[in-house]
N, C-alpha and C positions, 0 to 999 in steps of 0.2 A: 882234805880233798881239794882237788884243783878247782879254781874259779874260772868260769867262762864268762867273758863280758858279753852282755846282751845289748844289742844296738837297736835304735829305732825311736826311742822315746824323745831324746833330744834335751831332756831337762835333768833327769836323775841318772846316777851311776848305778846300774843294775847288773847283778851277776847271777849265774846259775851255779849251784853247788849240788851235785848229785840230782836228786829229784826235787830240789827246792830252789827258790829264787830268793835272793837277799837284796833288800832295798833300803835306802835311807828312810828314817822316820821323821815325823813331825808331831806337833801337839795334837793333831787329829788322828794319829795312828791307833790309840786305844779305842776310839769311837768306830773307826773303820773295821777293826778286828771284831768288835761286838756285832757289827752288821754282817760281816762274813760268817760269823758263828751262827747267826740267825738264819742266813741263807742255807747253810749246811743242815741246820736242824729241821727246816721245812722241806728239805729234799731238792732244793734248786742246785743243779749240777753245773750251771754255766758260769761258775766263778771259782777261783782258788780258795782253799781253806788257809787260815792263818795259824801259825804255830809259835807265837810269841816273838822274842828277840834272841839274836845270837850273842856270842861273847863280844862282838864288836858293836853291839847296840843297833844292829840292823834288823828290820822285820824279816821274819821267815815265812814264806808262803809256798804253797804247792807249785811246782812247775807243771803247767798245763801243756801237754804235748800238742804240736801242730805248728802251723805257720802264722806268724803275726803280720798283719798288714798285707795280706795276699792281694795281688793286683786283680781287678775285676775281670772276669771272663766275658766273652761276647755272647750275644744272642740269648737263647733261652736259659743258658747256664748263668748269665748275669741276672736274669729275672729270678732264678732259683735262689741266688745269693741274696737279693733284696728281700724276698719273701722270708727266708730263714732269718735274716737280720731283724726284720720287723717282729717276727714271732719270738725271737730270743729276747728282744728288749721288752716285749709285753710280758713274757714269763718272768723276767727279772722284776719288773714293776709290780706284778701281781704277787710275787713272793714277799714283797716288802710291805704290803698293806697292813699287816698285823704287827709290824715292828715298832717297838717303843725304844727310843734311844736311852742310854743310861744317863743318870743324873750327872750334870756337868759336862755333857757332850760338847766336844769341840769339833767344828767343821772347817775344812779348808775354805769353802765358799759359804757365805751366809745363807741360812735357810730362806726359802722363798714361799710366799703364800699364793694359793692355798697348798698346804703340805699334804697332797694326795698320796704320794708315794715317796720312796727314797730315789732321788735322781742319781745316776752314776756321775754325771757332770762332764763327761768327755767321751761319749760313745762315738767311736770312729774306727775305721779299719786298723789304725795303728794301735788301738787298745782292744782288738778283737783277735781271738785265736780261730783259725780256719783249719778245717780238715777236708780234703778233696774239694777245695774251693768254697766250702760252705762254713758260715760262722757257727761255732759251737760254744764259745765262752767269751766273757768279758774279763779284762784284766785292768790293773791300775785303778783302784777304787779310791785313791787319795782325795779326789774332788767330789766324792759322794756327799749328798746333803738333802734334807727334806725339800720337796718342791712339787709343782704341778707336773703331771705327765708330759704336757706339751713342751715344757722347757727342755726335757731330754729328747723327746721325739723330733722336735724341729731341728736340733743340732745334728742328731743322728741322720735325719733325712738329708740335710745339707752335705754331710760327709759321704753318705753311701750312694746318693742318686747319681753323681753329686750335683749340687745346685751351684755350680761355679762356671765362670767363663775362661778359666785358665786351662790352656791345652795340656800343660804338664800334670794337671790334676784330673784329667779325663773328661774335659768339657764336651758336652754334646749339645744339640739344638735345644731350644726352649721347649719345643713340642715333645721331644724325647724326654727331657727332664720332667715335664708334666706327667707323661705316661708312667715313668719310673716312680715319681712321687706318689701317684695314686696307688700303684702296686704296693709300695712300702706302707702307706697309710692303711690300706685294706688288710694287709698281713698283720699289722699291729691291732687292727680293730678300733681305729681312732674314731672317737665320737664326733658328731657333726659340728658341735660348737668349737672343738679343737681344730677341726679342718679349716674352719673359717679363720682361725687365729694363727695358723701354722706359719704362713709366710712372714707376717709381722713379727712373730716370735723368733723366727730364724734371724731376722735382721737385728732384733734386740739382743739375741744371744751372741751375735758377732760383735756388736757394740760392746757388750760385756767382756768379750775376749780381748778386744783391742785395749780397753781400759785396764784390764788385768795385766796384760803384757807390759804396758807403760808403767804401771805402778810397781811391778816386780823389778823392772829394769832400773827404775829410780831408786829402789831399795837396795840395789847392788847385785841383782841376779845376773851373772854373766850369760847364762843360757838365754834369758829373755832379752837381754841387751843385744845378743847375737841375732835373735829373731827380728828385732826391729831393724838392725843394721842390714839384714837381708831383705827387708821390705815386706815382711809378712803382713804388717798392718795395712799396707797399701793394697795388697792382694785382697784382704778381707773387706776393705772399704769398696773396692771395685765390685766384689760380689754382692755387697749390700746394695749398691746402686742397681746392679742387674736384677736382684730380687724385687726391688721397689718398682722397676720398670715393668717387670713381668708378673707382678702380683696377681692381677686379674686373671691372666691366662692359667697360672698355676692353681689358683683357688677354684676356678671353674672346673678344672680337671679333678680336683679333690672332691667336689660336691656333685659333679655331674653323674 
């Protein structure tokens, strides 16, 4: 069957073959496939199912129909997207609370304590499938790993609100960011102690991302070297500074 190159990820070469997606594998792939099997077994429909490897050694996953990385709509439609994203992430986390990783599990990112749930590790519009403007499924589970809910929630909020100052990323006023952040947290049902920690966790998550990019580039990754050359790390550090400056305002909105 013909292969259609799927764009948008920026790191892996991913193709569609019929109703399946074929992606490169890594040492973490068997562990990720075990997680996806668990999600299917408990009835979570917001993730693709895995079907082993093909003859070229690529992983085979369901193709989830929809639009990946859909641009945020305006007004109440944008609010509906935020609410749906928060609920989708909560449903995913809740579906993993009974999951036990297989012996010898290998994770792309090291597990983080407390291991409350399985974190996706990269929840963002570019790893989300949308239908009619609303998120319905998460994809690209390579970075999944055990961790606290807030580790995933903080990064997802950063990407979906978004909590950025970059116009090209859809920056809005801090007051509007605070309103959207509260909407997302409420849709997720975020606990009060996690609301208090959210902004600091988002900053820590971006620090982790920058360190990961630099480590991968130093190890020879052309994709991550390209990200650094394009100044992605500078963008994230600028947003870290923004979050630090506005931490009180954002946290008050979460708790008020």
